[in-house]
Backbone as CSV, one residue per row, in Angstrom:
resi,resn,N_x,N_y,N_z,CA_x,CA_y,CA_z,C_x,C_y,C_z
1,ALA,-11.935,-13.327,27.644,-12.025,-12.174,28.516,-11.979,-10.899,27.680
2,VAL,-12.401,-9.825,28.283,-12.400,-8.526,27.620,-10.968,-8.127,27.268
3,ARG,-10.020,-8.495,28.133,-8.619,-8.131,27.900,-8.137,-8.628,26.529
4,ILE,-8.521,-9.828,26.136,-8.091,-10.388,24.855,-8.686,-9.600,23.695
5,VAL,-9.946,-9.208,23.813,-10.593,-8.409,22.774,-9.909,-7.044,22.672
6,VAL,-9.647,-6.422,23.825,-8.974,-5.117,23.839,-7.575,-5.240,23.234
7,LEU,-6.853,-6.304,23.579,-5.511,-6.521,23.007,-5.578,-6.689,21.493
8,ALA,-6.551,-7.446,21.022,-6.705,-7.641,19.579,-6.982,-6.307,18.892
9,ILE,-7.828,-5.489,19.505,-8.124,-4.166,18.945,-6.874,-3.290,18.967
10,LEU,-6.126,-3.315,20.078,-4.887,-2.536,20.169,-3.878,-2.947,19.099
11,ILE,-3.711,-4.247,18.912,-2.759,-4.748,17.911,-3.183,-4.306,16.515
12,LEU,-4.464,-4.452,16.210,-4.973,-4.062,14.890,-4.892,-2.548,14.702
13,LEU,-5.285,-1.792,15.712,-5.212,-0.332,15.635,-3.761,0.129,15.467
14,ASN,-2.852,-0.485,16.227,-1.436,-0.152,16.097,-0.945,-0.422,14.680
15,PHE,-1.334,-1.558,14.119,-0.912,-1.902,12.756,-1.431,-0.879,11.750
16,ILE,-2.692,-0.505,11.887,-3.283,0.475,10.959,-2.581,1.821,11.093
17,LEU,-2.374,2.272,12.332,-1.717,3.561,12.551,-0.257,3.541,12.102
18,GLU,0.449,2.416,12.344,1.851,2.287,11.888,1.924,2.390,10.366
19,SER,0.922,1.858,9.704,0.911,1.833,8.240,0.487,3.163,7.634
20,THR,-0.175,4.008,8.409,-0.713,5.249,7.845,-0.142,6.476,8.547
21,ILE,-0.798,6.912,9.593,-0.477,8.180,10.260,0.940,8.213,10.810
22,PHE,1.392,7.119,11.429,2.713,7.113,12.051,3.850,7.225,11.042
23,GLN,3.556,7.029,9.764,4.584,7.229,8.737,5.033,8.697,8.681
24,TYR,4.169,9.581,9.176,4.466,11.010,9.151,5.164,11.492,10.426
25,THR,5.556,10.566,11.286,6.263,10.938,12.515,7.770,10.778,12.354
26,ARG,8.221,10.676,11.133,9.652,10.486,10.873,10.451,11.749,11.187
27,ILE,11.592,11.521,11.817,12.573,12.578,12.034,13.877,12.040,11.465
28,ILE,14.498,12.793,10.596,15.690,12.389,9.839,15.554,10.970,9.261
29,GLY,14.364,10.692,8.759,14.119,9.418,8.086,13.794,8.248,8.999
30,ILE,13.789,8.467,10.308,13.526,7.378,11.264,12.180,7.610,11.928
31,LYS,11.369,6.545,11.962,10.095,6.636,12.674,10.167,5.752,13.910
32,PRO,9.441,6.127,14.937,9.436,5.280,16.129,8.732,3.964,15.828
33,ASP,9.088,2.943,16.561,8.474,1.623,16.386,7.425,1.444,17.477
34,PHE,6.187,1.792,17.138,5.105,1.698,18.115,4.770,0.253,18.444
35,THR,5.090,-0.663,17.548,4.874,-2.083,17.847,5.767,-2.508,19.002
36,ILE,7.025,-2.075,18.967,7.933,-2.367,20.084,7.375,-1.767,21.372
37,MET,6.847,-0.557,21.296,6.302,0.086,22.495,5.134,-0.715,23.063
38,LEU,4.285,-1.238,22.200,3.159,-2.064,22.641,3.662,-3.369,23.270
39,VAL,4.590,-4.018,22.586,5.149,-5.280,23.084,5.848,-5.066,24.421
40,ILE,6.671,-4.043,24.517,7.423,-3.744,25.736,6.475,-3.410,26.882
41,SER,5.448,-2.623,26.602,4.499,-2.244,27.646,3.869,-3.481,28.276
42,TYR,3.383,-4.393,27.446,2.753,-5.594,28.001,3.777,-6.556,28.594
43,ALA,4.976,-6.572,28.073,6.018,-7.423,28.659,6.359,-6.942,30.068
44,ILE,6.447,-5.622,30.257,6.737,-5.064,31.574,5.571,-5.326,32.533
45,MET,4.355,-5.093,32.060,3.185,-5.197,32.938,2.777,-6.640,33.222
46,ARG,2.831,-7.496,32.212,2.232,-8.833,32.324,3.212,-9.990,32.182
47,GLY,4.441,-9.714,31.771,5.439,-10.769,31.721,5.722,-11.325,30.339
48,SER,6.518,-12.376,30.327,7.041,-12.973,29.090,5.976,-13.511,28.155
49,ALA,4.976,-14.170,28.716,3.944,-14.771,27.865,3.207,-13.688,27.076
50,TYR,2.767,-12.637,27.769,2.077,-11.545,27.079,3.004,-10.872,26.075
51,GLY,4.221,-10.541,26.506,5.169,-9.892,25.601,5.433,-10.733,24.370
52,GLY,5.629,-12.037,24.574,5.890,-12.940,23.452,4.703,-13.083,22.517
53,TYR,3.515,-13.273,23.079,2.320,-13.436,22.235,1.996,-12.173,21.448
54,ILE,2.041,-11.036,22.122,1.743,-9.779,21.432,2.795,-9.516,20.361
55,GLY,4.058,-9.811,20.672,5.116,-9.664,19.679,4.905,-10.574,18.489
56,LEU,4.558,-11.820,18.748,4.343,-12.783,17.661,3.181,-12.362,16.770
57,ILE,2.047,-12.045,17.373,0.863,-11.684,16.582,1.101,-10.391,15.809
58,SER,1.661,-9.383,16.481,1.937,-8.106,15.807,2.935,-8.294,14.669
59,GLY,3.980,-9.051,14.934,5.012,-9.277,13.923,4.502,-10.086,12.741
60,LEU,3.695,-11.112,13.012,3.153,-11.918,11.911,2.184,-11.108,11.061
61,LEU,1.413,-10.231,11.696,0.522,-9.347,10.942,1.345,-8.440,10.039
62,ASN,2.422,-7.916,10.576,3.335,-7.085,9.795,3.951,-7.886,8.646
63,ASP,4.403,-9.110,8.944,4.991,-9.972,7.910,3.988,-10.319,6.824
64,LEU,2.766,-10.572,7.228,1.724,-10.970,6.296,1.476,-9.890,5.247
65,ILE,1.484,-8.649,5.677,1.182,-7.551,4.769,2.445,-6.999,4.082
66,TYR,3.537,-6.833,4.822,4.711,-6.147,4.287,5.971,-6.979,4.173
67,GLY,6.034,-8.096,4.830,7.284,-8.842,4.906,7.690,-9.498,3.605
68,LYS,8.979,-9.534,3.386,9.521,-10.249,2.231,9.613,-11.735,2.545
69,ALA,9.915,-12.040,3.793,9.973,-13.433,4.246,9.071,-13.556,5.467
70,PHE,8.076,-14.402,5.386,7.092,-14.528,6.461,7.739,-15.072,7.734
71,GLY,7.553,-14.367,8.836,8.004,-14.839,10.134,9.167,-14.081,10.736
72,ILE,9.871,-13.286,9.952,11.050,-12.584,10.477,10.643,-11.589,11.565
73,ASN,9.662,-10.746,11.271,9.193,-9.793,12.281,8.528,-10.510,13.440
74,GLY,7.720,-11.515,13.139,7.034,-12.263,14.188,8.014,-12.862,15.174
75,LEU,9.039,-13.513,14.661,10.046,-14.137,15.516,10.832,-13.083,16.298
76,SER,11.228,-12.017,15.631,12.019,-10.967,16.287,11.237,-10.269,17.396
77,TYR,9.993,-9.890,17.113,9.171,-9.243,18.142,8.851,-10.206,19.283
78,MET,8.578,-11.471,18.948,8.247,-12.457,19.973,9.412,-12.656,20.944
79,ILE,10.599,-12.851,20.421,11.768,-13.063,21.270,12.042,-11.816,22.118
80,THR,11.903,-10.645,21.510,12.099,-9.393,22.241,11.113,-9.283,23.402
81,GLY,9.836,-9.512,23.129,8.816,-9.449,24.171,9.048,-10.463,25.266
82,TYR,9.460,-11.652,24.866,9.704,-12.710,25.850,10.882,-12.351,26.755
83,ILE,11.978,-11.906,26.165,13.177,-11.583,26.953,12.927,-10.389,27.881
84,ILE,12.329,-9.330,27.359,12.040,-8.160,28.194,11.063,-8.550,29.309
85,GLY,10.117,-9.406,29.004,9.135,-9.848,29.993,9.723,-10.636,31.143
86,GLN,10.927,-11.162,30.968,11.582,-11.905,32.042,11.843,-11.028,33.268
87,SER,11.950,-9.728,33.064,12.237,-8.820,34.172,10.971,-8.265,34.814
88,GLN,9.821,-8.703,34.371,8.535,-8.161,34.810,8.382,-8.122,36.323
89,GLU,8.801,-9.149,37.021,8.626,-9.206,38.473,9.533,-8.224,39.215
90,ASN,10.603,-7.789,38.589,11.570,-6.905,39.240,11.429,-5.443,38.834
91,VAL,10.325,-5.098,38.177,10.144,-3.734,37.670,9.052,-3.038,38.468
92,PHE,9.344,-1.818,38.887,8.326,-0.997,39.528,7.476,-0.408,38.414
93,LYS,6.264,-0.884,38.278,5.433,-0.603,37.112,4.889,0.817,37.045
94,ASP,4.886,1.533,38.161,4.379,2.908,38.168,5.442,3.932,37.781
95,SER,6.675,3.516,37.685,7.772,4.438,37.410,7.836,4.805,35.932
96,PHE,8.398,5.957,35.670,8.590,6.460,34.305,9.888,5.909,33.695
97,ILE,10.816,5.457,34.529,12.147,5.050,34.079,12.167,3.705,33.328
98,PRO,11.525,2.635,33.837,11.604,1.352,33.119,11.163,1.396,31.655
99,PRO,10.078,2.120,31.316,9.723,2.161,29.895,10.811,2.800,29.020
100,ILE,11.525,3.766,29.567,12.613,4.386,28.801,13.704,3.352,28.549
101,ILE,14.164,2.723,29.620,15.256,1.749,29.520,14.864,0.563,28.649
102,PHE,13.658,0.008,28.898,13.249,-1.186,28.161,12.905,-0.897,26.702
103,ASN,12.434,0.314,26.390,12.190,0.646,24.987,13.503,0.787,24.223
104,ILE,14.489,1.382,24.859,15.807,1.478,24.220,16.386,0.076,24.030
105,ALA,16.351,-0.725,25.089,16.868,-2.104,25.006,16.053,-2.927,24.014
106,GLY,14.739,-2.729,24.003,13.870,-3.484,23.101,14.165,-3.214,21.639
107,VAL,14.408,-1.945,21.300,14.755,-1.612,19.914,16.063,-2.288,19.529
108,PHE,17.068,-2.201,20.400,18.353,-2.843,20.095,18.203,-4.349,19.956
109,LEU,17.464,-4.955,20.852,17.266,-6.399,20.801,16.520,-6.799,19.529
110,TYR,15.405,-6.143,19.265,14.618,-6.446,18.067,15.442,-6.241,16.803
111,GLN,16.090,-5.087,16.694,16.850,-4.778,15.477,18.012,-5.750,15.284
112,ASN,18.672,-6.136,16.367,19.765,-7.100,16.247,19.251,-8.483,15.844
113,LEU,18.130,-8.901,16.404,17.531,-10.177,15.990,17.126,-10.120,14.526
114,PHE,16.483,-9.022,14.149,16.053,-8.848,12.759,17.260,-8.870,11.828
115,TYR,18.310,-8.144,12.218,19.523,-8.111,11.405,20.135,-9.506,11.285
116,LEU,20.209,-10.223,12.398,20.793,-11.561,12.404,20.016,-12.511,11.489
117,ILE,18.698,-12.478,11.596,17.874,-13.357,10.760,18.009,-12.983,9.282
118,THR,17.968,-11.685,8.976,18.100,-11.287,7.568,19.514,-11.497,7.057
119,TYR,20.501,-11.455,7.935,21.884,-11.712,7.527,21.999,-13.116,6.937
120,PHE,21.346,-14.076,7.594,21.408,-15.452,7.108,20.567,-15.665,5.865
121,SER,19.706,-14.699,5.560,18.934,-14.810,4.325,19.635,-14.067,3.186
122,LYS,20.898,-13.761,3.405,21.782,-13.165,2.405,21.354,-11.757,1.965
123,THR,20.728,-11.013,2.886,20.412,-9.619,2.607,21.653,-8.807,2.943
124,ASN,22.106,-8.023,2.011,23.347,-7.274,2.210,23.077,-5.923,2.869
125,ILE,23.080,-5.920,4.184,22.949,-4.693,4.953,24.154,-4.638,5.876
126,SER,24.868,-3.528,5.834,26.011,-3.353,6.718,25.524,-3.179,8.152
127,TYR,26.121,-3.915,9.082,25.723,-3.796,10.484,26.011,-2.395,11.005
128,THR,27.138,-1.847,10.640,27.496,-0.490,11.077,26.466,0.512,10.579
129,HIS,26.062,0.364,9.327,25.036,1.240,8.760,23.725,1.087,9.535
130,ALA,23.322,-0.150,9.797,22.080,-0.406,10.539,22.174,0.159,11.957
131,LEU,23.321,-0.013,12.601,23.515,0.486,13.964,23.409,2.007,14.018
132,LEU,24.139,2.679,13.145,24.209,4.135,13.190,22.970,4.820,12.621
133,ASN,22.357,4.224,11.605,21.252,4.887,10.917,19.864,4.389,11.296
134,ILE,19.793,3.252,11.972,18.481,2.735,12.359,18.415,2.513,13.869
135,MET,19.287,1.669,14.391,19.181,1.240,15.790,19.317,2.388,16.788
136,ILE,20.376,3.159,16.688,20.607,4.225,17.665,19.538,5.314,17.568
137,PRO,19.263,5.861,16.358,18.214,6.901,16.311,16.831,6.385,16.739
138,GLN,16.490,5.174,16.311,15.173,4.641,16.662,15.075,4.345,18.158
139,SER,16.158,3.884,18.769,16.120,3.616,20.213,15.949,4.910,20.999
140,ILE,16.566,5.985,20.548,16.399,7.289,21.214,14.947,7.761,21.067
141,TYR,14.433,7.657,19.855,13.050,8.066,19.574,12.076,7.242,20.428
142,ASN,12.271,5.928,20.465,11.407,5.067,21.269,11.585,5.332,22.762
143,GLY,12.811,5.627,23.180,13.061,5.941,24.581,12.329,7.194,25.023
144,ILE,12.156,8.139,24.110,11.442,9.377,24.422,9.925,9.148,24.433
145,LEU,9.411,8.467,23.420,7.958,8.273,23.305,7.427,7.097,24.121
146,GLY,8.271,6.101,24.372,7.854,4.881,25.045,7.134,5.078,26.371
147,PRO,7.636,5.957,27.253,6.947,6.146,28.536,5.515,6.673,28.396
148,PHE,5.271,7.497,27.381,3.924,8.025,27.164,2.973,6.920,26.695
149,VAL,3.452,6.098,25.777,2.658,4.967,25.302,2.434,3.989,26.454
150,TYR,3.486,3.705,27.202,3.376,2.794,28.345,2.343,3.304,29.346
151,ARG,2.385,4.582,29.675,1.454,5.160,30.648,0.016,4.985,30.167
152,TYR,-0.237,5.227,28.897,-1.582,5.061,28.333,-2.033,3.598,28.431
153,ILE,-1.170,2.681,28.026,-1.513,1.260,28.058,-1.670,0.781,29.504
154,TYR,-0.827,1.269,30.398,-0.910,0.913,31.813,-2.258,1.347,32.394
155,LYS,-2.656,2.577,32.101,-3.948,3.086,32.599,-5.098,2.278,32.000
156,LEU,-5.011,1.931,30.734,-6.040,1.116,30.083,-6.125,-0.255,30.744
157,ASP,-4.984,-0.856,31.020,-4.939,-2.196,31.609,-5.462,-2.208,33.049
158,GLU,-5.417,-1.063,33.722,-5.891,-0.956,35.096,-7.409,-0.816,35.192
159,LYS,-8.066,-0.532,34.084,-9.518,-0.333,34.095,-10.226,-1.589,34.567
160,ARG,-11.313,-1.387,35.259,-12.067,-2.504,35.824,-12.617,-3.426,34.740
161,PHE,-13.036,-2.869,33.612,-13.619,-3.709,32.561,-12.621,-4.698,31.959
162,MET,-11.330,-4.471,32.166,-10.317,-5.378,31.602,-10.338,-6.749,32.280
163,ASP,-10.946,-6.848,33.455,-11.014,-8.130,34.158,-12.333,-8.869,33.930
164,LYS,-13.232,-8.253,33.202,-14.542,-8.872,32.973,-14.400,-10.039,32.015
165,LYS,-15.310,-10.990,32.168,-15.363,-12.139,31.274,-16.501,-11.921,30.283
166,ILE,-16.320,-12.421,29.080,-17.374,-12.375,28.073,-18.007,-13.757,28.044
167,TYR,-19.313,-13.823,28.242,-19.981,-15.122,28.269,-20.803,-15.330,27.024
């Protein structure tokens, strides 16, 4: 379907922008996680399967190019998308509030999963340091930008061409 092609383009475009232009969106050393915003948007709109798949593919692409250990980002984003997607049926999708709440929760969930996985790989990162210097600032940043990204993706997903089949 066209939706799969559009999703593949969105994932690739997000990866390219995260690697280049979005590096310049840092405030006090923290940049927003647009991958989380993409994963959360589809998890809210389409549910656990979409959130999990988009998280897995986006995370594995990230791991493939930048990861020290293949699969850490893929697993963390996938689980985050899957868990957030569990609430899909109970979310009013036109509201501005759910993207704020779920982007904040998504950053905390992703970062905690990432921290937990890297903790077992003997990476010495203080949890308090990660909480205060990464998780809290990034969740605020994502909470502010997330609704705008969600609105754009929501409008894109509503387009008639998204339901067309490619033969």
